[in-house]
C-alpha positions as CSV (number, residue, x, y, z in Angstrom):
1,M,-6.6,-30.3,-14.4
2,S,-7.6,-31.6,-17.9
3,E,-10.7,-32.5,-19.5
4,G,-9.8,-35.9,-19.8
5,A,-8.8,-36.0,-16.1
6,V,-12.2,-34.5,-14.7
7,W,-13.9,-37.6,-16.4
8,V,-12.2,-40.4,-14.8
9,P,-13.4,-40.3,-10.9
10,A,-16.8,-39.5,-13.1
11,V,-15.9,-43.0,-15.3
12,A,-14.8,-44.7,-12.1
13,G,-17.6,-43.2,-9.3
14,M,-20.0,-44.6,-12.7
15,T,-18.7,-48.3,-12.6
16,L,-18.0,-48.5,-8.8
17,S,-22.0,-48.2,-8.5
18,I,-23.1,-50.2,-10.8
19,D,-21.0,-53.2,-9.8
20,R,-22.2,-52.8,-6.6
21,F,-25.9,-52.6,-7.9
22,A,-25.3,-55.8,-9.7
23,L,-23.8,-57.2,-6.4
24,R,-27.0,-55.9,-4.4
25,L,-29.1,-57.6,-7.3
26,F,-27.6,-61.0,-7.3
27,A,-27.0,-60.9,-3.8
28,M,-30.8,-60.5,-3.3
29,P,-31.8,-63.6,-1.5
30,D,-35.6,-63.2,-3.0
31,Y,-34.7,-64.3,-6.3
32,A,-38.8,-65.0,-6.8
33,I,-39.2,-61.3,-7.3
34,I,-37.0,-61.3,-10.0
35,W,-38.7,-64.6,-11.1
36,E,-41.1,-62.2,-10.9
37,W,-40.5,-59.7,-13.0
38,F,-39.0,-62.0,-15.6
39,S,-42.7,-64.0,-15.6
40,F,-44.2,-59.9,-16.2
41,A,-42.0,-59.2,-19.3
42,V,-42.6,-62.4,-20.9
43,R,-46.3,-61.8,-20.7
44,W,-45.7,-58.2,-21.7
45,T,-44.2,-59.6,-24.7
46,H,-47.2,-61.9,-25.3
47,V,-49.8,-59.2,-25.2
48,I,-48.3,-57.3,-27.5
49,T,-47.3,-59.6,-30.1
50,A,-50.8,-60.9,-30.0
51,I,-52.1,-57.4,-30.6
52,A,-49.6,-57.3,-33.5
53,W,-51.1,-60.9,-35.1
54,I,-54.7,-60.3,-34.3
55,G,-54.6,-56.9,-35.5
56,S,-53.4,-57.5,-38.5
57,S,-55.3,-60.9,-38.9
58,F,-58.7,-58.5,-38.2
59,Y,-57.7,-56.0,-40.5
60,F,-56.9,-58.4,-43.5
61,I,-60.0,-60.3,-43.0
62,A,-61.8,-56.8,-42.7
63,L,-60.1,-55.9,-46.2
64,D,-60.3,-59.2,-48.2
65,L,-63.8,-59.2,-47.5
66,G,-64.7,-56.1,-48.1
67,L,-62.6,-55.3,-52.0
68,R,-65.2,-54.4,-54.8
69,K,-64.2,-54.8,-58.5
70,T,-64.7,-51.9,-60.9
71,P,-64.3,-51.2,-64.4
72,S,-60.6,-49.6,-63.7
73,L,-58.9,-52.4,-62.2
74,P,-55.7,-53.7,-63.7
75,P,-55.6,-57.0,-65.5
76,L,-55.2,-60.2,-62.9
77,A,-56.9,-57.3,-60.1
78,H,-59.7,-59.8,-57.8
79,G,-60.0,-56.6,-56.2
80,E,-59.7,-53.0,-54.8
81,E,-60.2,-50.8,-51.5
82,W,-59.5,-46.8,-50.8
83,Q,-59.9,-46.0,-46.6
84,V,-58.5,-43.3,-45.7
85,H,-56.4,-43.4,-42.5
86,G,-54.4,-41.3,-40.3
87,G,-54.9,-37.9,-42.8
88,G,-54.1,-39.7,-45.6
89,F,-55.7,-42.0,-48.4
90,Y,-55.0,-46.0,-49.4
91,H,-55.6,-47.8,-52.7
92,I,-55.5,-51.3,-52.4
93,Q,-55.8,-54.0,-54.7
94,K,-55.9,-57.5,-54.5
95,Y,-54.3,-60.3,-57.0
96,L,-55.6,-63.9,-56.4
97,V,-51.9,-65.3,-58.1
98,A,-49.2,-62.3,-59.0
99,P,-49.5,-58.8,-60.5
100,D,-47.2,-58.2,-63.9
101,F,-44.2,-57.4,-61.9
102,L,-43.0,-58.3,-58.2
103,P,-41.8,-55.0,-56.7
104,E,-38.6,-55.6,-54.3
105,H,-40.4,-54.4,-51.3
106,L,-42.8,-57.3,-50.4
107,T,-43.5,-57.4,-46.5
108,W,-44.7,-60.3,-45.1
109,F,-46.9,-60.7,-41.8
110,K,-45.6,-63.7,-40.5
111,W,-43.6,-62.4,-37.6
112,E,-46.2,-61.2,-34.9
113,S,-47.9,-64.6,-35.5
114,Y,-44.3,-66.1,-34.8
115,F,-43.0,-64.1,-32.0
116,T,-46.7,-64.6,-30.2
117,W,-46.7,-68.3,-30.6
118,L,-43.3,-68.7,-29.2
119,S,-43.8,-66.0,-25.8
120,G,-46.4,-67.9,-25.0
121,F,-44.5,-71.0,-25.1
122,M,-42.1,-69.4,-23.2
123,L,-45.1,-68.3,-20.8
124,L,-46.4,-71.6,-20.5
125,I,-42.9,-73.0,-19.3
126,V,-42.9,-70.0,-16.7
127,V,-46.1,-70.1,-15.0
128,Y,-47.3,-73.9,-15.4
129,Y,-44.1,-75.9,-16.4
130,F,-42.2,-74.5,-13.7
131,G,-45.0,-73.9,-11.6
132,A,-46.3,-77.4,-12.4
133,D,-47.3,-78.9,-8.8
134,L,-49.5,-75.5,-8.4
135,F,-50.5,-75.1,-11.5
136,L,-50.8,-77.8,-14.3
137,I,-51.2,-81.2,-11.6
138,D,-54.5,-81.6,-9.6
139,R,-53.4,-84.7,-8.0
140,H,-56.8,-85.3,-7.7
141,V,-57.7,-85.4,-11.4
142,L,-54.5,-87.3,-12.5
143,D,-51.5,-88.4,-9.8
144,V,-47.9,-88.3,-12.0
145,P,-45.0,-86.9,-11.6
146,A,-44.8,-83.0,-12.9
147,W,-42.1,-84.3,-16.1
148,V,-44.9,-86.5,-17.0
149,G,-47.3,-83.6,-17.0
150,I,-45.0,-81.7,-19.0
151,V,-45.1,-84.7,-21.5
152,I,-48.3,-85.5,-21.8
153,S,-48.8,-80.7,-22.3
154,L,-46.4,-81.1,-25.3
155,A,-47.6,-84.0,-26.9
156,S,-50.7,-83.4,-27.1
157,I,-50.3,-79.6,-28.2
158,V,-48.0,-81.2,-30.8
159,I,-50.4,-84.1,-32.2
160,G,-53.3,-81.8,-32.7
161,W,-52.1,-80.0,-34.8
162,Y,-51.1,-82.6,-37.1
163,V,-54.8,-84.3,-36.4
164,Y,-56.4,-81.1,-37.6
165,D,-53.8,-80.4,-40.8
166,L,-54.8,-84.2,-41.7
167,L,-58.4,-83.4,-42.0
168,C,-57.5,-80.4,-43.4
169,K,-55.6,-82.5,-46.4
170,S,-58.5,-85.1,-46.4
171,P,-61.7,-85.3,-48.1
172,I,-63.6,-83.5,-45.3
173,G,-61.2,-80.6,-46.0
174,N,-63.0,-80.0,-49.5
175,S,-66.3,-78.7,-47.1
176,T,-65.5,-75.5,-45.1
177,G,-68.8,-76.5,-43.7
178,G,-68.0,-79.9,-42.9
179,L,-64.1,-79.3,-42.0
180,M,-65.5,-76.5,-39.5
181,V,-68.0,-78.9,-37.9
182,A,-64.9,-81.3,-37.7
183,L,-63.0,-79.5,-36.2
184,F,-65.2,-77.8,-33.7
185,V,-65.5,-81.6,-32.6
186,V,-62.1,-82.3,-32.0
187,L,-61.9,-78.9,-30.3
188,T,-64.9,-80.4,-27.7
189,A,-62.8,-83.8,-27.4
190,M,-60.2,-82.2,-26.0
191,A,-61.3,-79.8,-23.8
192,Y,-63.2,-82.9,-21.7
193,I,-59.7,-84.5,-22.3
194,Y,-57.7,-81.9,-20.6
195,T,-59.9,-81.6,-17.9
196,L,-59.3,-85.2,-17.3
197,L,-56.1,-84.7,-17.2
198,F,-54.7,-81.1,-15.7
199,T,-56.0,-78.8,-12.8
200,G,-59.0,-77.2,-14.6
201,R,-57.3,-73.5,-14.9
202,A,-54.4,-75.3,-17.0
203,A,-57.3,-77.7,-18.7
204,M,-58.7,-73.9,-20.2
205,L,-54.8,-72.6,-20.5
206,H,-54.3,-75.4,-23.1
207,M,-57.5,-75.0,-24.9
208,G,-56.1,-71.9,-25.8
209,A,-52.2,-73.3,-26.9
210,F,-53.9,-76.1,-28.5
211,T,-55.9,-74.0,-31.0
212,A,-52.6,-70.9,-31.0
213,T,-50.5,-73.9,-32.3
214,I,-52.7,-74.3,-34.8
215,M,-53.0,-70.8,-36.2
216,A,-49.2,-70.2,-35.6
217,A,-48.6,-74.0,-37.7
218,N,-50.9,-72.8,-40.3
219,V,-49.1,-69.4,-41.2
220,A,-45.5,-71.0,-40.3
221,M,-46.1,-74.2,-42.6
222,I,-48.7,-73.6,-45.0
223,I,-49.8,-70.0,-45.2
224,I,-46.1,-68.5,-45.8
225,P,-44.5,-71.7,-47.5
226,N,-47.7,-71.6,-50.0
227,Q,-47.1,-68.0,-50.4
228,K,-42.9,-68.1,-51.2
229,I,-43.9,-70.8,-53.6
230,V,-46.5,-68.2,-55.7
231,V,-43.6,-66.0,-55.9
232,A,-40.8,-68.4,-56.5
233,D,-42.6,-68.8,-59.9
234,L,-43.6,-65.6,-60.3
235,K,-39.1,-64.5,-60.3
236,A,-38.5,-67.5,-62.2
237,G,-41.2,-66.5,-64.8
238,K,-43.7,-69.4,-64.5
239,V,-47.5,-69.3,-64.1
240,P,-48.1,-70.2,-60.3
241,D,-50.6,-72.3,-59.6
242,A,-54.1,-70.7,-57.8
243,K,-54.2,-74.1,-55.1
244,Y,-51.6,-72.5,-53.3
245,G,-53.3,-69.9,-52.7
246,K,-56.9,-71.1,-52.1
247,I,-55.1,-73.4,-49.7
248,A,-53.7,-70.1,-47.7
249,K,-57.0,-68.2,-48.0
250,Q,-59.1,-71.6,-46.4
251,R,-56.3,-72.5,-43.4
252,S,-56.6,-68.1,-42.7
253,L,-60.3,-68.4,-42.4
254,H,-59.7,-71.3,-39.9
255,N,-57.4,-68.4,-37.9
256,N,-59.6,-65.7,-38.7
257,Y,-62.7,-67.9,-37.0
258,L,-60.4,-68.9,-34.2
259,T,-58.9,-66.0,-32.8
260,L,-61.5,-65.0,-30.3
261,P,-62.1,-68.2,-28.1
262,V,-57.9,-68.1,-27.7
263,I,-58.8,-64.4,-26.4
264,F,-61.2,-66.0,-23.3
265,F,-58.8,-69.1,-23.2
266,M,-56.5,-66.8,-22.4
267,L,-58.3,-64.1,-20.2
268,S,-59.5,-67.4,-18.5
269,S,-57.1,-67.8,-15.6
270,H,-58.6,-64.8,-14.0
271,Y,-62.3,-66.2,-13.4
272,P,-62.7,-69.1,-11.7
273,L,-66.2,-69.9,-12.4
274,A,-64.5,-70.0,-16.1
275,F,-62.5,-73.5,-15.4
276,A,-63.0,-74.2,-12.0
277,T,-66.6,-75.5,-12.5
278,K,-68.2,-78.8,-13.1
279,W,-68.9,-78.2,-17.2
280,N,-66.0,-76.0,-17.8
281,W,-65.4,-78.5,-20.3
282,L,-68.1,-77.5,-22.0
283,I,-68.0,-74.1,-21.3
284,A,-65.1,-74.4,-23.7
285,S,-66.9,-75.9,-26.2
286,L,-69.7,-73.2,-26.1
287,I,-67.2,-70.5,-26.7
288,F,-65.8,-71.9,-29.9
289,L,-69.2,-71.4,-31.1
290,E,-69.8,-68.0,-29.9
291,G,-66.5,-67.1,-30.8
292,A,-67.6,-68.2,-34.2
293,I,-70.7,-67.1,-34.6
294,I,-69.4,-63.5,-33.5
295,R,-67.2,-63.3,-36.3
296,H,-69.3,-64.3,-38.6
297,G,-71.3,-60.8,-37.7
298,F,-68.2,-59.6,-38.1
299,N,-67.6,-60.3,-41.5
300,T,-70.8,-60.4,-43.3
301,R,-71.0,-56.9,-42.2
302,H,-67.5,-56.7,-43.9
303,A,-67.8,-58.3,-46.8
304,R,-70.9,-55.7,-46.8
305,K,-73.6,-58.4,-47.3
306,G,-75.8,-56.8,-44.4
307,N,-76.1,-56.7,-40.6
308,P,-77.1,-60.2,-39.1
309,H,-77.9,-58.5,-35.8
310,W,-78.9,-62.2,-35.1
311,T,-75.6,-63.5,-34.5
312,W,-75.7,-60.8,-31.3
313,G,-78.5,-62.2,-30.1
314,A,-77.5,-65.8,-30.4
315,A,-74.0,-65.0,-28.7
316,V,-76.1,-63.2,-25.6
317,V,-78.0,-66.5,-25.3
318,I,-74.8,-68.8,-25.5
319,F,-73.2,-66.5,-23.2
320,L,-76.1,-66.5,-20.2
321,V,-75.9,-70.7,-21.0
322,I,-72.6,-70.1,-19.6
323,A,-73.2,-68.2,-16.8
324,W,-75.9,-70.9,-16.1
325,L,-73.0,-73.5,-16.6
326,S,-70.6,-72.0,-14.3
327,A,-72.8,-73.1,-11.0
328,A,-75.6,-75.3,-12.4
329,G,-72.9,-77.9,-11.1
330,K,-70.3,-77.0,-8.6
331,P,-68.1,-79.8,-8.5
332,E,-67.5,-81.4,-4.9
333,D,-63.7,-81.1,-3.3
334,N,-63.8,-83.4,-0.7
335,A,-60.5,-85.3,-0.8
336,P,-58.3,-84.3,1.0
337,Q,-55.6,-82.5,0.7
338,T,-52.2,-83.1,0.5
339,L,-49.0,-81.7,0.2
340,A,-46.4,-80.5,-2.4
341,A,-42.9,-81.5,-1.4
342,S,-42.0,-77.9,-2.8
343,A,-44.8,-76.4,0.2
344,Q,-43.5,-78.5,2.9
345,P,-41.4,-76.2,4.2
346,F,-43.8,-73.3,4.4
347,V,-45.7,-75.6,6.8
348,A,-42.6,-76.9,9.2
349,S,-41.3,-72.8,9.3
350,P,-41.3,-72.0,13.0
351,H,-43.6,-68.6,11.8
352,F,-46.0,-70.7,9.3
353,A,-48.7,-70.7,12.9
354,A,-48.8,-67.8,12.9
355,V,-48.9,-66.8,9.5
356,R,-51.7,-68.4,9.4
357,D,-53.4,-66.8,12.1
358,V,-53.1,-63.4,10.0
359,I,-54.3,-65.1,6.2
360,N,-57.2,-66.3,8.3
361,Q,-57.8,-63.4,10.3
362,R,-57.4,-61.9,6.8
363,C,-57.9,-63.2,3.6
364,T,-59.8,-66.0,4.4
365,E,-63.0,-64.0,4.2
366,C,-62.8,-63.9,0.4
367,H,-60.4,-66.6,-0.2
368,S,-62.3,-70.3,0.8
369,A,-64.4,-72.5,-0.3
370,T,-66.7,-70.8,1.1
371,P,-66.2,-66.8,0.9
372,G,-68.1,-65.2,3.4
373,Y,-67.6,-61.5,1.8
374,E,-70.7,-59.6,0.0
375,G,-70.6,-59.6,-3.5
376,V,-67.7,-62.3,-3.5
377,F,-69.0,-66.0,-4.8
378,E,-66.1,-67.5,-5.4
379,A,-62.5,-67.3,-4.1
380,P,-60.9,-65.2,-6.4
381,K,-58.6,-67.3,-9.1
382,N,-59.4,-69.6,-7.5
383,V,-57.2,-69.3,-5.0
384,K,-58.5,-71.0,-1.3
385,L,-56.7,-70.2,1.9
386,D,-58.4,-72.0,4.0
387,S,-56.4,-74.8,4.9
388,D,-53.0,-75.3,5.5
389,A,-52.0,-77.2,2.3
390,G,-53.6,-74.2,0.8
391,I,-51.7,-71.5,2.0
392,A,-48.0,-73.8,1.7
393,D,-49.0,-74.3,-2.1
394,H,-49.9,-70.3,-2.5
395,A,-46.8,-69.3,-0.5
396,E,-45.2,-67.3,-3.1
397,Q,-48.4,-65.4,-4.1
398,I,-49.3,-64.6,-0.8
399,A,-45.9,-63.4,-0.3
400,M,-46.2,-61.3,-4.0
401,E,-49.6,-59.6,-3.2
402,A,-49.4,-59.4,1.0
403,G,-45.7,-59.0,1.4
404,F,-43.9,-57.8,-0.5
405,S,-46.7,-55.1,-2.7
406,T,-50.2,-54.5,-1.2
407,A,-52.3,-56.2,-3.6
408,M,-54.3,-57.8,-1.4
409,P,-56.2,-57.5,0.4
410,P,-57.9,-54.7,-2.1
411,G,-58.0,-51.5,-0.9
412,N,-56.8,-53.4,2.8
413,V,-60.7,-53.7,3.5
414,S,-59.6,-56.2,6.4
415,E,-56.7,-53.4,7.5
416,I,-53.8,-55.7,7.5
417,T,-51.0,-54.3,9.4
418,P,-47.4,-53.7,8.1
419,Q,-45.9,-55.7,10.5
420,E,-48.2,-58.6,9.6
421,R,-47.3,-57.9,6.1
422,A,-43.5,-57.8,7.5
423,L,-44.0,-61.6,8.8
424,I,-45.8,-63.2,5.9
425,V,-41.7,-61.6,3.9
426,Q,-39.9,-63.3,6.8
427,W,-41.8,-66.5,6.1
428,F,-41.3,-66.7,2.6
429,R,-37.7,-65.9,3.1
430,E,-36.8,-67.8,5.1
431,A,-38.9,-71.4,4.0
432,Q,-38.0,-70.2,0.8
433,H,-34.1,-71.0,1.2
434,S,-34.8,-73.4,3.4
């Protein structure tokens, strides 16, 4: 048999296997599983790009603050830094305007910012827009259709950038301190407004999106365009105007101080004491203050201006105040629970009564308004399953974490059986396609 003849059945067999896999994949009734993995992929991408952006931001701020002026600096050089890493030494020089010549291998730091924002916006769509009835809209806060909530979300993010940009370009922008105070007032106001529009979880997340949009737009609309103007002037033989670098540095400084709060807001959805309490808007406001104080501590050290120990003490005090606020005024949840249209098939299912019994026995010791499990003081992620509406609203989460997987209960502490998990899967599958 010839070599070609040997490969023919092998390739044919491989093709058939791929075709069978594709048929099974696209015929899979549990499209929620595919959606879950898509959401995971988007979240993973967002984390990767955010690490790249935040890492480069931290590095360059520290580098900029640590620059030294030495007699050996070439003309127009502002400062230099020697660093050791990866088995070698790096000699870095900074020019406020531009050097006498511009190398062809100029590296631009922008894609980290762009893709962080794009992946974050995609995650906002996947989680909060497609899951608007559960995660975005609280009908006891603002009873509007999902599409109205989405429009409000988009409008607030866009308007936020324009308000911030106007502040920077106004006379207030001439004072770094005055501008930071004005920005703090705007952010506090938005934190409060968001709690009047969305769920607590969405309100906190939108503070992150609101702030991250300002940061990304600073890069895309101000910093990079200004740097391109300087580069173009240099290539044309002109003397670049130093104002473009000054403006870019101001926006970069803002990004530096906003980074830590954004990270908090992105993590907040895992902690109900942050987003599902009465003073969640004030907690968000204090996080901006705490983030700025922590960054000031780092920036002072990087600038070799001492080690301001008071910043760490102040950060601890503010965090303790935040913890106290989370328990100082728990919101009363006496409003009757209404069933979203998307949740009705799960209650109407003939398996619902049996599933509810399983959940009441295996889940509600933690996932209730008043958890009874030792050490659990708030329902994890604010998922409360002690009502029909709560079970139906979180049907997909229940199926993913206690049906298709064994994530819940943790360590199977309530000893849910394989048969009960199978019941949850059957209930979800049938109701999903009803």
